[in-house]
C-alpha positions in Angstrom: 3.9 4.4 7.9 5.1 7.1 10.6 6.5 9.9 8.7 8.0 13.4 10.1 6.0 15.2 7.2 2.7 13.6 7.8 0.4 15.8 9.0 -1.8 15.9 12.6 -4.5 12.8 11.8 -7.8 13.8 11.6 -7.2 17.2 10.3 -8.0 18.7 6.7 -4.2 18.6 5.8 -4.3 15.0 6.8 -7.1 13.9 5.1 -5.5 16.0 1.9 -2.2 13.9 2.3 -3.6 10.7 2.3 -5.8 11.5 -0.9 -3.0 12.7 -2.7 -0.9 9.4 -1.5 -3.5 7.3 -2.6 -3.9 9.0 -6.3 -0.4 8.9 -6.7 -0.1 5.1 -5.5 -2.6 4.1 -8.6 -0.6 5.4 -11.0 2.4 3.0 -9.9 1.2 -1.3 -11.5 4.6 -2.3 -11.2 7.5 -2.2 -8.7 11.6 -2.9 -10.3 12.9 -4.9 -7.5 16.8 -6.7 -7.6 16.1 -6.5 -11.5 12.3 -8.5 -11.7 9.1 -6.0 -12.6 6.7 -7.1 -10.0 3.4 -6.7 -10.6 1.3 -4.9 -7.6 -1.6 -6.8 -6.5 -5.0 -4.4 -5.3 -6.4 -4.0 -2.0 -8.8 -7.4 -1.8 -7.3 -9.5 -3.9 -4.1 -10.2 -2.2 -4.2 -13.7 -0.5 -6.3 -13.9 3.2 -8.7 -11.9 4.0 -7.6 -8.5 4.8 -11.5 -7.1 5.4 -11.2 -5.5 2.0 -15.3 -5.9 1.9 -16.2 -4.2 5.0 -12.8 -1.7 5.8 -10.1 0.3 4.1 -6.5 -0.9 4.7 -5.3 -0.9 8.1 -2.7 0.9 6.9 -2.7 3.3 4.6 -6.6 3.7 4.0 -7.1 2.2 0.1 -10.2 0.9 -0.2 -10.9 -2.6 -2.5 -9.7 -2.7 -5.9 -7.2 0.4 -5.5 -3.3 0.2 -5.2 -1.6 0.2 -1.6 0.0 3.5 -0.9 3.8 2.9 -1.2 5.2 1.2 2.2 2.3 -0.1 3.0 3.0 -2.9 5.1 0.5 -4.9 4.1 1.0 -4.9 -0.1 1.6 -8.5 -1.0 3.4 -8.1 -3.6 6.5 -6.5 -1.9 6.3 -9.1 0.8 6.4 -11.9 -1.2 9.5 -11.0 -3.2 11.3 -9.4 -0.5 10.6 -13.2 1.3 12.2 -14.9 -2.0 15.1 -12.7 -2.0 15.3 -13.5 1.7 14.6 -10.5 3.5 12.1 -9.8 6.1 8.9 -7.9 6.0 
């Protein structure tokens, strides 16, 4: 999830940036993809074991029960719909 506007990892600005991203992600419970409303899946509720019981998401740092930060590669809803529409994600 590289982004030129993301501060240097380990700094206070970095921590504040991700805290804000995580808070904002909790407010969006669905995506509108190709005209379909798709319910988001919280970390730890997706199929497969991503380690939610023991660690935060390796891509966006949310904890079990939180919605992934927008754009997270782990988020199930986006990967599933993208695959159904013929995309690669």
